[in-house]
N, C-alpha and C positions, 0 to 999 in steps of 0.2 A: 887531579886532571889525568893523571895516567890511567885511571880504571875508565874514562870515557872512551878510550881507544880500543877497538874491540879486536886489535893484533893479538895473538896468544901470547908472542913473547915479550910483549908490554904489560896486557893486564894481568896475567897470571902472575908474574913479579910482583907487581903493584900490590896485589892481594896477600902474599906472604909477607911483604915488609910491613903492610898496615895492619896484619895480624900480630905479627913479632912486635910492633911498637905499642899495639893495645896491652900485651902481656908484660912489658915492661914498664909503660908509662901510661896506665889504663885512664884515670882521671884527665890527665892533662889533653890526652889525646881525644876523650870522649867531649870535651868541652868546644876543642878547634872542629870537630865534625858537626856538634850540634849548633854552632854559632855560623858555619860556611852554609851559604844559600844551595839547597838541593843536595846537600851532602849525604844525607841518610838515603834520599830517593836513588841517589847512584849504586848506593850500595847495596839497594834492595835489587836493582838490575840483575846484581850477578845469580840471583834465583832463577832467573829466567833465561839463562845462559844456555845453549843448547850443547856446550862441551862439559861433560860432567865432572871433571877434575877442577874446573872453576866455580863451577856449581857447588861442588862439595866443599871446596875450600873457602867460598863464600859464606856457607852455613857457620864454618867454624870462625870466620870473620866476625859474624853477627852475633855468635855466643859471646865472643870478647867484648864486643861493642854494647850488649844489652845488658851486662853484667853489673848489678847496684848501681843503675840510671834508670829511675822512672820516667823522667821525661824521652829519654831515647826509645825507651819500651813502648810509650804510646805512639810515638810517631811510627816506629817500625810497624806496629799492630795496624795502625790507620792505612799502611801504603800496603796492607792486602798481605800481610806476612802468613796470617792464618789459613788463608786460602791455599797458597803456595805450598807451604810446609805439609799441610794435610795430602794434596795431590802429590808430592814426593814422597811422603810415606805410603802412600796407594799406590804408588807406581813401583815402588821398591819390595812390596808384598806384606805391608802391615809388620804383624811380629815376626813374620818369617824372614824379612829383609835382613840385610847386613848391618856395618857399623854406621850408614847414612841415616838410617831410621833413627838409630841412637843419639846420633848427633842433633836430627831435626826434632826429635822430644825433648832433650835437654834446652834446646834454644825456646820451643814452646813453654818449658817449664821457667826459664828466664824471664818472659813475656808475661806469665800468669801470677807466678808467685809472689804473693804480698801487693799485688797491684788491681785493685778493686776495680777500677775504670777497664782494663784491658779484661778482666774476667766477664764484667756486663757486657762488653762487645762479644766476646766469644759465646755467652749464652745467646744474646740479640740475634746474631748472625746464624742461628741454627747449626752451629758446629758441634755439639754437644752429641747431636745424633749421628756424625760421623766417626764419633769414637767406637760406636758399636762392635764394627767389623774388627776393631784390635782385638778383641776377647774371643773371637769364633776360633777357640783351639781343639773343640772335639773332645772326645772321651779316647783318646789314643795312647798308650803306652811308649809311643818311639816319637821321634821328631823334637825332642827337648833338647835342641843345642844349647851351648853356653850363650851365645848370641841372642837366641831366642828368651832365654831366661832373663837376660840383662833388659832386651826390649820391653819385656812385659812387665818387669820391675819398675821400670821407669814410665811405661804406660799408666800402672796402677797409681804411682804417685802423683801423676798427672790429675788423675780423677780426684784423687784426695786434695789437691791444691784447690780444686774447684768447691769441694764443701769441707774445708776444714773449720773446725769449732772456732777460730780466731777469726775467721771471716764475720761481716757483718750478717746478722740472721735471716734479714731479708733475701741478701744475696744467697747465701746457704740454700735455704728454703727453696728458691725460685730454681737453682740448679739440682736439687734433690727431685722436684717434680719434673723437670725436663728428661732426667735420666730414669726416671719410673715409665714416662709415658713414652719413649724412644725404645724401651725395652733393655737398656744397659745394665740395671739392677737385676733382671732377671738373667740375662747373661753371666754375671759375676757370680749369681748364685748357682749358676749350673756348674761354673767351675770350682764352687766352694764343695760342691758335692760329688765332682768327677774323682774318679782312679786315675793315680798314675800320674800327678801331679806333684812337682818338685816342691820340697818341704818349705823353702826359702817363698816361692809363689805361693803357695797355701795360706802361708802366715801373712803375706802383704795382702791377699785378697779377701781374709778375714778382718784386717784392719779397714780395708777399702769399703767394705761391706758395712762395717761397724758406721763409719763416717756418713755413708750415703743413708743411712736410715736415721740417724742419731737425731732426736727431736721431731721427725717427720712422720705423722700419724699414719698417712697411706702406705708409707714405705716398710714402717715397723708392720702395720697388719698384713700387708706380703710377705714379710719375712716369717712373719709366724706360720703362715701358711705353706711355707716351703718343707717338702719333704725329702727324705733321702732315698736314692733307688735302692732300698734293700725288702726283704722279705719276711714278715711283713714290713711295709713302709712306715719309718720312723719320722717325726718332725725334727728338722734340721736344729732348733733348739737343744733338744736332748741329746743328738749325736754329738755335738760341740762341746755340750756340759759333760758328757763321757768322758771326751778327750782333757777336759779341764780338771778332773778330779782325779786321773791316771796319772800317776806319779811317774810311769815309763815315757809318758809324752814328752819332747823338748821344752824346756822352760820358755823360751820365745813364743811356742804354738800355744801355750796354755795362757800366757799373758794376753796373748791375740784375742783368745776365746773369751777370757773376762771382760775385754774391752767391747766385744762385741754383744755380750749380756747387758753390760751396762748400757750402750746406746740403745739396745732394744727396749730399756726400760727408762730410757731418760724421757722426762714429760710424758709418759705413758701409763697413765692410770688403768686402762683396759688390760694392757700387758700384764702390770703389777698384778690386778686383781685374778688374772689367770693362772700366773706362776704361784699365787697364794693359794688357791682355791684347789691345787695339786696335792696340800698338805692337810687340806681340812678332812674330816672324818666322813663326810657325806659324798665326796668326790674320789677317795682313794680306791684303786682297782682290787676288789679282793681275790679275784682270781691271781695276780701277781703276774700276768702274761705281759704285761707291759710296765715299763720304768718310767715314771715321770719326771720333771724335771724339779719338782719338789723333794721327791725322794732322793735324786742324784744330790742336791744340795745338802740335805740333812746327812746322807752317808758321807760327804766330803767336810762335813762338819767335825763330825765325831770319828772319823778315821786317825790312823796314827802317823799319818804323814802331815807334817806342821805347814807346808805350803798349801795341801787341799783345804786344811782348815782355815787358813787365811783366806783363800780364794772364795771359798763357799760362805765364810762369813761377811765378805765384802758384797758378794753377789746377792746374798740374801737382804743386806741391808740396802741396796739400790731398789729391791722390791717393795720397801718402805718408804723410800725416800719422797718426803712431801705428801704423804698420803696416811691421815690419819685413821682413814677407814681400813686398812690393810693392817696397820698396827693394832688395831682392835682385833682383826680375824684372825692375826698370827698368836693372839693367846688364847686361842680355842685349840692349837695344836696340842696333842697327846701324843707321846713317845713310849714304846714299849720297850723298857730297857732289859727285861730278862725275864723266863718264864715264871709266872708264878706270882710275880710283883706287881704291884698296880701300876697302871701308867703313870707317866710323868709329864709335865708340861714341858713344851719347847723352852721356856724362858728359865723354867728352873733347870734343866740339864745343863744349859749353858753356864747358869751359875756355878752348878755343881762342878762342871769341868774346869771352871776358870779357880775354882777355891782348890782343887787339887794341884794346881801347878805344875811341877816339875817330878810329880810322884809318877806319872804315867810315863813310859820310856816311847818319846817320838823322834821320827827321823827329821832331821833339819834344825831350824834355829831354836834357841831354847825360848826366846819371847815372843815369835810370829803366831803361835795359837793364841796367848793370851791378850796379845795387840788385836788380834782379829775379832775375837770374842767380845772384848771391849769396846771395840768400834761398832760392832753390831748391837750391844746392848744400850750404849749411847745414842744412837741413830733410832732404836727402837722407843726409848723412854721420853725423847726430847718432843716437846708439842704432844704429848700423850698421859694425861694426868691417871687413867686408866691403867694403863701400864706400869706407872708409877708404883701404884697402890698394891699391884701384883708383886712387883719386885719387894717392895718394903714388908709384905706380908711374910715373907720368908725372914724369921728372926735371924738367921746365920747371916743375912747378907751384909746389913750395916756392919756389923762387928768386924767383918773380913776386911770391907773398907777401909774403915778407921784403922785396921791392924797394918793394914798395907802400906798406907799413907804415913804413918807415926813412926815406920821403920827408917833405919838410916843405912841404905842398901848402896851398892854399887852404881857406876854408872849406866850398866846395861839394865839395871832394873827401875831406873828414874824414869823412864818413859813409861813404864807399868804403873809406877807412883801417880804419875801425872793422869794418866786415862784414870785411874781408880778416883781421883780428885775431882776429875771433870764428870764420872757417874754419880758421884755423891752430890755434887754441886747441882746436878739435873735433876737428881731426887728431892732436892730443896727448892728450888727454882719452879718445878712444875709440882708441886705438891698442892694438892686441893684440901688438905688437914682432913681427909676422910679415917684417918688411923691416929687414934690419940696418943698410942705410944710413940708414935713416927711424925709428930707434927713438925712444921717448919722452925719454930722457935725451940724445940726439944732438939731437934738436929744441930741446929746452931750452937745451941749450949753443949752438945756432946763433941763437936767440933773444937769448941774453945777449951774445954777441959782435957781431953786426950792429943789433940794435935795443935792446938793453937791457930789463931786465924790467919798470921802472918805466915806461919808455915804452910798452912794450907794453901794459899794464894801461890806462895813460892814453888809448890809442888807442882800447882796448876799450870804455871810458866814454864814447865819442863818441856812441855807437849810443842808450844809454837818456838823454842830454842833449839829444838833438836836439828840437825844438820840435814836429815832426810825430809823434814817437814816443808821447807820452801820449794826443795825440787818437786815433791808430789803437788803443790800448789799451783805450778806453772800451766801444765797440761794435762786434759783429762785422760790421755792415754797412759794405762799403765807399763812406763818404758822402763825396765830396771836392767842395769848390766849382769846382775846376777841373784839368786835367789835371796841373799841376804841382805839386799837394798830393799826388798818388799816388805817395807813397814807401813807406810801411810796410802791411804786413798784420796783423790782428788778431790771427791765432794765431802767428804769426811773433813778436811782442811777447811772449807766453807764451813760446816757446823762448828768447829771450835774458833773461828774467828767470830761468829755470829754469839757465841754461847760465853766464852771467856769474860768479856767486859760485863754481861748481865749476872752472871755466877758471881763474880768479885763484888758487885754493888750488892746483891742480895745477901751474901756473907756478913758483911759490914752494917746491913741495915738494922734498926730496933724493932722489937715488935711493934710499938706506935707508928712508926714508919710504914710496916707492912699493911697495918689498919687503915692508915691514911691511904696507900696506894689502893688498898681493895675498894675504899670509898670513892677515891677518885675513877677507878675503873667502873665501878656502879653508877657514878654520876655522867660519866663519859659513854656507857651503854644506855643510859637513859637518854642523854644528849642525842647519840645516834639513832635512837628508836624516835624521838621527836621529829629530827631532820627527815628520816625516812618517812615519816606520818607526814610531814608537810610535803616532801617532793611527791609522794602519792596524791595529795590533794592538789598539788599543781598539774601533775598530769592528769587527772579527771578533770579540772578545769579546762585544760587545753582541748581532752577530748570533746568536753561539751561545747567550747567553743568552734570547733571543727564541725560538730552535729549541727550547730546553730546556723555555722556558714552555708551547709549543706541544704538546710532546710531553707534560708533566704535565697539561695538559688532557685531551689525547686518552686519556692512561692513566685520568685520572678517570672520561671517558665509558666507557672499556671496562670499568673496575671496577662502574661501576653496571649496565650490560648484563650482567656476570656476576653479579652480584649476584641481578638478577632470574632470571636463567638457573638459577642454584644455588636458588633459590625452588621454582621450577617443577619442578626436578628432585626436591626435597626431596618436593613434593606428589605427584608421579609415583611415586617410593619407597614414600610411605604406602601409595598405593592398589596399588600391587604385593604390599606386604606384608598388606593385606587380602584380597587375592585369594590370597597364599599359605596365609594361615590357614584361608581357607574351604576350599582344597583338603586341606590337613591334617585339617580336621572330616570333610569327604567321605570321605577314604580312610580314618581312624579308624573311621567309622561302618560302611561298606561290607566293609571288611576287619579283624574282630576278630582272628579265630584262622585261617581258611581264605579263601582267596580262590577263587573259581570264575574260570572262564575270560572268562566276560562281563564280569566286575568288570575283570580285568586289560586286557581289550582297551577297557574305556572309560577306564581310567587312562591306558592307552598312548596312548589317542585325545587326551588333555586335555594330556599331557605334553610333547608338542612345541610345542605353541602356547606353552606358559609358558617352555620353553627359548628359543624364538623371541624372547620377550620381553626374556629374560635378554641374549641377544646385543645386542639393541638398546640395552637400557641400559648394557651395557659400552662399546660403540662410543660412545655419549654421553660416559661418563666418559673414553675416550680422549680425544675431541675436547676435553673440558673441561680434561683434563691437557697438553694441546698449546697450548691457548691460555694457559694458566698459565705453561707454562715460556717462552711467545714474550715474556709479559709481564715475566718473570724476566729475560730476556735483554735487554729493553729499560732496564728499571732498571738492571740492571749497567752498561750503556752510559751510562746517566746518572750513575751514581756515578761513574764513571771521567773523565765530562768535568767532573764538579765538583771533582774531587781535581785535573784540569789547571788548572781556571782559579783554584783556591786556589794551585798552585805556580806560576802564570805571574807574570813578574817585571815592574817597571816599574810597580808600583801603588803609590800612598802609601798611609800608616796609615789614614787614612779610609777608603778603596775597601777596602782590606783587611778593616777592621771591618765595613762593610756587607756585603760579600761574606761574611764568616763568620755574619754573622747571617741571611741568606738561605739559607746553606749548611745552617744548624741547623734553618729553618723546613722545607727541603727534606727533610731527614735525618727530621725528626718525622713528614713525612707519609708518607715512605718506609717509616717503623716502622709505622705505623698500616695501611697498605696490606699489608706484609708479616705483620703480625697477623691481618690478615682472611683473608689468603691461606693462612695456617697453619690457621686454625680451619677454613677452607673444605676443606683437604685431610685434617684429621684427620676430620672429618664424613664425607667421602667414604670414607677408611680403614675407619673403622668400617661403615659400610655396605657396602664391598666383603665385610669379615669378615664380617658377617650373611649377605650372599647366599652366601659359600662355606660357612657351615655348612648353609645349607638346602638348599645342592647337596649336601653330605654325607648329608644325611637321605632327599633324593631319591634319591640312588645306593643307600643301603640299602634304602630300599623298592623300588626298580626290582630290587635283587638278590633280594629275598623272592618278587618277582614273576616273576624270570627264568626259572623252571621252570612254567608253568602246567599244569593237568590237560589231558590231551588230551581233544579234543571229538570224537566220531564225526563223519566225513565231511570231515575236515580233517587235512593232512599234517604229520607234525614239522618238516619243513623250513620251512614258513611261518614257524612260531613261532620257529625258532631264527634266522630271518632277521630278524624284527620285535627279537629279542633284541640281535642283534649291531648294529642300526641304532641302539638306544637307546646302547648303549655306546660307539659312536663318537661320538655327539653328546656323552655327557658326557665322553669324554677331551678332545674338543675345547674345551669349557667349561674344563676343568681346565688347559690348554694356554694358554688365554686369561688366565687367572687368573694364571698364573704371569709372564706377561708385564706384567701390570698391575704385579704386586709388583717385578719390575724397574725400570719406570717409576718406582714411587714410590720406591725405594732412589736413584736419580737425582735425584729431586726433593729429597729430603732432603741428599744431598751438596752440591747447588746451594744449597740452604738456609742448610747451614753456610758456605759460600764468602760468601754475602752477608752472614750474620753477622758473618763477619772483616772486610770492607769496612767494615761500620756501626762497628764496634770501633775501626778506625784513624781514621775522622771523629770519632767521640767522642774520641779521645785529642788530635788537632789542636784540637776545640773546648777540650777541658780545658787544652791549653797557653796559648789566647787567654784562658782565663779566670783563669789564673794571672797572666798579664802584666797582666790589669785589675786583679787583686787586689794586684798590686805597685804599679800607678798610685794605687790608691786609699791603700795604705800611705803612700806620698810625699805624697798630699795631706793626709792625716791630720798628718802630721809638720810639713809646713808650718804647717798652723792651729796646732799647739801651738806652734810657736815664733812664731808671732803672738800668740798669747794670753801667752805668757813677755814679749814686747816690752810689750803691754800693761800687765802688773803692774809694770813697771820703771818705765814712763812713770808710772802711777800713783802708784809709791813715790817718783819725784822730784817731782812735783806735792807730794806729802805735805812733803817734806823742804823743798822751796820756800816751801810755807806755814809751817811751822815757823820756818823762817830769818827770814822776814817779821815774824812776831811778835816773835821777839827781838830785830830792828832795831827795833820799834816800843817794846818795853819799855826799849830802850836809848836810845831819844830820837831816832833817827835818821830820817829821811822816807822814807817808800816811795813811789814814782810808781806808782800805779793809778789808774784813773778812779774806780771805787767809792769807795775810799778817799779819794781825794782830796775826790771831793763830799761824802762824810760828814764829812769834817775841816771843810769850809767851812760846813757846816751847824752844826756845833759851835761854829766861832769866833763864828758870828752870834747864835747863842742866848746865848752869852758875853756879847756886847756888849749884846743887850737886857736882860739882867740888870744889866749896870753902869748901863744908863741908869734903870732903874728905881730902882735905890738912890739913884742922884744925885736 
């Protein structure tokens, strides 16, 4: 209530009091504020106070209020806290601001950390875009005050809160996308490659860039394209790896670079291929002017610094993580050990260094190099039988591993023994039995003779029981207090969890069980192939159904077009009929008994035009019949497809029922369409016969006028030529009508074939209907049986009831709740009557 007052002497002490109460009795005060109406809203008003003292202390109050309380965090966020805090940070000068900026950033961190709903609200409100100006620090060597370093450190941590690997994957990827689109990632990479940046800011920037690109392909591709501002320009990845394998660099910075390289390769098969390709013979730069990432990793792997060995081995293992292709490619890498000696494969060189042990004088931990190499070899050989074959091909490897596992060494060497047991177990589990001397069964016998199965499993368990194993399995970031604690890699702990159980089972399995497993695998593979085959068949059928649906839709459109064309033709034929009737009337009036030559010439003048019209009509009828024939052919193919789909195997009863229903619908539609086509053909055949009769009448009339009266001044040859011309035209018309009749016969035959196909489909439908009737009869029989059972139960109840009545009559007690209650009531009534009598 005091905070509602605007008076400075009332509001400011109220803020101070509430802040101190929250520090002393946090959960209790948080609960009181949470249940009080408008409690959080009144506290949010402090951020809008024009007096900076109250506003700044209000930020501190909200810091204490939002600590470890998700409900209050959500309410504060939805009270427009993000907008107000970002405005304050901008007003105070972003990273160049004072302690107020730091307080606002800490409050933002409280609101966003481990709060998925607030993170989503922050992203959806486009507040990530407003973070970009925070990191506009330039490439200057001055101006790095202690407060600016602190502010930038918290700003970087705030970015990491939004893209933390512990967040839901979808939320992280959406924030990563927004950071790339607004240019925030580009700004961070600029700081990464800038000069004069303090060491702790550079380290935290590397960690932040790591998590912004982790598992997001677009950001990983951009990071691969970043170059350092050097002459000549070098890729940022190469510059960072140079720091990682340089033992003079700070340990924290080297860990950050390793984390950045791991995040770049996380779920990035393209990046893994690019790293491995820098080691292959075809891509190595012969001039030696540029150093590649692969060369730096090999240099660190074989240096005399144990920390560089471990970092390079883990980095190279991440280039192989869940990528069988690159595991096989890395087998091709050859190394020149010394002048005059043949090159040695990278796999062989790793085992050589591993077998030398402590013979080489190294700086740092004694077991760090061997642990790193063993983790690399285990990652390399897992899920890669070809690599296992290459490893076993060297006859010295298996005796070395069995010797290491069988010895009784101190606690420091137990971890190496466990990793050797894991490597040997991988060589058994992923062995394809291609080498006769090192088959699965022989390796198991070797373990039984030289080590013992129980001793082997005990040594294998040393890995997961190590105190640093659980610490490395918690977070992906390699965060170690000192180099001595750098033993396990996070991704390797996942591999150990995955393989420890299966290797234990593989060691105890007999050869017969192995054979059975192989047979089961083969059967499963066959089953999978059958399933995929049927899936492909179903996909093909779905495609065929879609094609048939499209064909039906096109046929419907064509039918509509044909119907419109038929109506147009009917109207045209009617017009021609009217014109013929007029011509008949005119011929009847002008030529009752005798025709003069002038009338004959007039008739002959009109007749060719009419004959031309008839030809046009006949051509139109031909085109219509061709369209009908094409439609009939398409429907024939459609019916055949439907038959094939009905006869296709591999479908269950439900799919066959649905398919038959769809087929019946399509057959009904086809019947309707055939009926319409039949009616159209009949109408057209009637019209053709009418036209033929009219042609016969015209022929008769032309024969009457074939011999006209001679006219003076005109020769008989001209008249004869005219009559022959008319006769030729009429004979052509007769020929065309004969062709039309033949075509109509062919159509009728095709119609009969379609009817037969429809009858066949109707017969299949009848068979399905009979099966349905049988099922209905079975259902009715089961219902009758149930009714009979109910009648029997009713008879039994009646018998039981009658028996109970007989027992009552005989005086035996009956144990029923209703009857007992009724009996008690009767007894009480009897007692009452006795009392009254007394």
